[in-house]
matplotlib code that plots the C-alpha trace (Angstrom):
import matplotlib.pyplot as plt

x = [29.2, 29.8, 28.2, 30.2, 31.3, 33.8, 37.3, 39.6, 37.4, 36.3, 40.1, 41.1, 38.0, 38.4, 39.8, 36.8, 34.3, 36.2, 36.3, 32.4, 31.7, 33.7, 32.5, 28.9, 29.6, 31.4, 29.4, 26.8, 27.8, 30.1, 30.8, 31.6, 33.3, 32.4, 35.9, 35.5, 32.0, 32.7, 35.9, 33.6, 30.9, 33.1, 31.1, 32.2, 31.3, 29.2, 27.3, 26.5, 25.5, 23.1, 21.7, 20.9, 18.5, 16.1, 15.3, 13.8, 11.0, 9.9, 6.4, 5.3, 4.9, 1.3, 1.4, 3.4, 1.2, 3.6, 1.5, 5.1, 5.4, 9.0, 9.5, 9.5, 9.8, 9.0, 9.0, 10.2, 10.1, 12.7, 14.2, 17.9, 19.8, 23.4, 24.7, 23.2, 22.8, 19.2, 17.6, 13.7, 11.2, 8.2, 4.3, 4.1, 2.1, 2.0, 4.7, 3.9, 5.7, 4.0, 3.4, 6.0, 8.6, 7.6, 5.3, 4.6, 3.7, 3.3, 0.2, -1.1, -0.5, 1.3, 0.8, 3.8, 4.4, 6.4, 10.0, 10.2, 11.5, 14.6, 15.4, 14.8, 16.9, 19.6, 22.9, 23.8, 20.7, 21.7, 25.4, 24.5, 22.0, 24.4, 27.3, 25.3, 24.1, 27.6, 28.6, 25.4, 25.7, 28.9, 27.7, 24.8, 25.7, 22.7, 22.0, 18.5, 17.0, 14.1, 15.0, 13.1, 14.2, 13.3, 14.7, 14.0, 14.4, 14.1, 13.3, 13.6, 13.2, 12.6, 9.4, 9.8, 12.5, 13.4, 13.2, 15.2, 14.3, 11.1, 10.5, 13.8, 16.3, 14.7, 15.1, 13.3, 12.5, 14.6, 17.9, 20.0, 19.6, 21.6, 21.6, 23.5, 23.9, 23.2, 23.2, 23.2, 21.7, 22.1, 21.6, 23.4, 22.6, 21.8, 24.4, 23.7, 24.3, 24.4, 23.5, 23.1, 20.0, 21.2, 21.8, 25.7, 26.6, 28.9, 29.3, 28.6, 29.1, 27.5, 27.5, 28.5, 29.8, 27.8, 28.4, 29.0, 27.1, 26.4, 25.6, 23.6, 22.7, 19.1, 18.9, 21.9, 21.9, 19.4, 20.0, 19.0, 19.6, 19.5, 17.3, 18.3, 17.9, 18.8, 22.2, 20.7, 16.9, 16.3, 17.7, 16.1, 17.6, 17.2, 19.0, 18.7, 19.4, 18.6, 17.5, 17.9, 16.5, 17.5, 15.5, 16.2, 14.1]
y = [4.1, 1.5, 1.5, 3.6, 1.1, -0.8, -2.0, 0.2, 3.2, 3.2, 2.7, 5.8, 7.8, 6.7, 10.3, 12.2, 10.0, 10.1, 14.1, 14.3, 11.9, 14.0, 17.4, 16.1, 14.4, 17.8, 20.6, 19.4, 20.2, 19.2, 20.9, 18.1, 19.8, 18.3, 16.7, 15.0, 13.8, 12.4, 10.7, 9.1, 7.9, 7.5, 10.2, 11.6, 15.0, 13.1, 11.3, 15.0, 16.3, 13.1, 13.4, 17.2, 16.5, 14.9, 18.3, 19.5, 17.0, 18.6, 20.0, 23.0, 23.2, 24.3, 24.5, 27.8, 29.7, 33.1, 32.8, 32.0, 29.6, 29.6, 26.3, 23.0, 19.4, 15.8, 13.6, 10.0, 7.7, 5.2, 2.7, 1.9, -0.7, 0.2, -3.4, -4.8, -1.6, -2.2, 1.0, 0.0, 2.6, 2.8, 3.3, 6.9, 9.1, 12.6, 14.5, 16.2, 18.6, 20.0, 23.9, 24.1, 23.0, 24.5, 27.6, 28.9, 25.4, 22.9, 21.3, 19.8, 16.6, 17.9, 15.8, 15.8, 13.9, 10.9, 10.7, 9.7, 5.8, 7.5, 9.4, 6.6, 4.2, 6.6, 5.0, 8.2, 8.5, 5.1, 6.3, 9.4, 7.8, 4.9, 7.2, 9.4, 6.4, 5.0, 8.4, 8.8, 5.2, 5.6, 8.8, 7.2, 3.8, 2.6, 0.7, 1.0, 4.6, 6.2, 8.2, 10.9, 12.5, 16.1, 17.4, 21.1, 23.7, 27.2, 29.6, 33.1, 36.0, 39.8, 39.4, 36.8, 36.5, 32.8, 31.5, 28.1, 28.7, 31.0, 30.1, 31.7, 30.0, 26.7, 22.9, 20.4, 18.0, 15.2, 13.6, 14.8, 16.9, 17.3, 19.7, 18.6, 21.0, 19.6, 22.9, 26.8, 28.5, 32.3, 33.1, 35.2, 34.3, 31.1, 31.3, 28.6, 29.0, 27.0, 28.6, 27.7, 27.9, 31.5, 32.8, 32.4, 31.5, 28.6, 28.4, 30.4, 28.9, 29.2, 25.6, 26.1, 23.0, 19.9, 17.6, 20.4, 19.0, 20.4, 17.7, 18.8, 17.3, 18.7, 18.4, 20.4, 23.4, 25.4, 26.1, 28.7, 29.7, 33.4, 34.0, 33.8, 36.2, 36.1, 37.5, 38.0, 39.0, 37.8, 34.2, 31.2, 31.3, 28.6, 26.7, 22.7, 20.9, 17.5, 17.7, 14.3, 13.6, 10.8, 9.8, 6.9, 3.7]
z = [-12.4, -9.5, -6.0, -3.3, -1.1, -2.9, -1.0, -2.9, -3.2, 0.6, 1.4, -0.5, 1.0, 4.5, 5.5, 4.0, 6.0, 9.3, 8.9, 8.1, 11.0, 13.6, 12.4, 12.7, 15.9, 17.5, 16.3, 13.5, 10.2, 7.6, 3.9, 1.3, -1.7, -5.0, -5.7, -2.2, -2.7, -6.5, -5.3, -2.5, -4.9, -7.9, -9.9, -13.2, -14.7, -17.2, -14.3, -12.6, -16.2, -16.5, -13.1, -13.7, -16.4, -14.1, -12.5, -15.9, -14.8, -11.6, -11.2, -9.4, -5.8, -5.4, -1.4, -1.1, 1.2, 0.3, -3.0, -4.9, -7.8, -7.9, -6.2, -8.4, -6.7, -6.6, -3.5, -2.8, 0.3, 1.2, 3.7, 3.9, 5.4, 5.4, 6.3, 3.3, 1.1, 0.4, -0.6, -0.7, -2.0, 0.0, -1.4, -2.8, -0.1, 1.2, 2.8, 6.2, 8.5, 11.6, 11.7, 14.8, 12.5, 9.3, 10.1, 6.5, 4.8, 7.8, 9.6, 6.3, 4.0, 1.0, -2.2, -4.6, -7.5, -7.0, -8.3, -12.0, -12.6, -14.3, -11.2, -8.7, -10.8, -11.5, -10.1, -8.7, -6.7, -4.9, -4.7, -3.0, -0.3, 0.4, 1.0, 3.2, 5.2, 6.0, 7.5, 9.4, 10.8, 11.8, 13.8, 15.5, 15.8, 13.9, 10.4, 9.3, 8.3, 7.0, 4.0, 2.1, -1.2, -2.3, -5.5, -5.8, -8.6, -7.3, -10.2, -10.1, -12.8, -13.0, -11.6, -8.8, -6.4, -5.7, -2.1, -1.2, 2.6, 2.5, 6.4, 7.2, 9.9, 10.7, 11.1, 9.1, 11.9, 10.9, 12.3, 9.4, 6.7, 3.5, 0.8, -2.8, -5.4, -8.7, -10.8, -10.7, -13.7, -14.3, -10.7, -7.7, -4.3, -2.7, 0.4, 2.9, 6.6, 9.8, 12.9, 16.7, 18.7, 20.1, 16.6, 16.3, 12.8, 12.3, 8.7, 5.4, 2.1, -1.6, -2.8, -6.6, -8.2, -9.1, -6.0, -3.3, -0.4, 3.1, 5.8, 8.7, 12.2, 12.3, 16.0, 16.7, 14.3, 12.4, 8.6, 6.0, 2.5, 1.2, -1.9, -5.4, -8.6, -11.8, -13.3, -16.5, -16.6, -20.2, -19.7, -17.4, -14.1, -11.6, -8.6, -8.4, -5.2, -3.6, -0.2, 1.7, 5.0, 7.1, 10.4, 13.0, 12.3]

ax = plt.figure().add_subplot(projection="3d")
ax.plot(x, y, z, "-o")
ax.set_aspect("equal")
plt.show()
């Protein structure tokens, strides 16, 4: 698998990029189906299957003030220069959101385990981030970004509901936020939605295929995800996503 911005692929994918830029600029959201995403970054089914295995290495989030043990995650922090394609890892540190943004878990420094080297070095990680950077740079007219990666696994069972958005309808406090589906195993629910400040629903969709991705201008709209529950209580059940935060530098 190669980097996403090659001349041939960038030309063939240009309409998809233009549509994403237009929708983000006009109403604040864009749904990128798996087929479109895969063409844009040159990903195959085998690439997505390899990428999904990193989610087996996530660790339990111990900061959930609702008492739940249903969220597994890791965290990585980078800078991105879209003119050069330089994606640079920053020293690992805590993640913080203020309580005004995250009333459930905000207001403290949360220390999550870092991305594994295999995850950070996976070519799909770089390709996803660079493709997003191209889109967001076209929207904002800038080339340098602060990028945070949050791989999440939301686990559910007969005894515990999995809550991808336990704080309810919310913002993350970033410039742009994306949700990339990596896999759904034996779950129902998990519908993503976007809303205006006054509560009007702009979009509702269940990301279902590896590579389905929702792009959000976090300043313009609020987002939410419904809980997930197992289809078969006797089998493991989880929803795996990669959340990427882009902030202006």
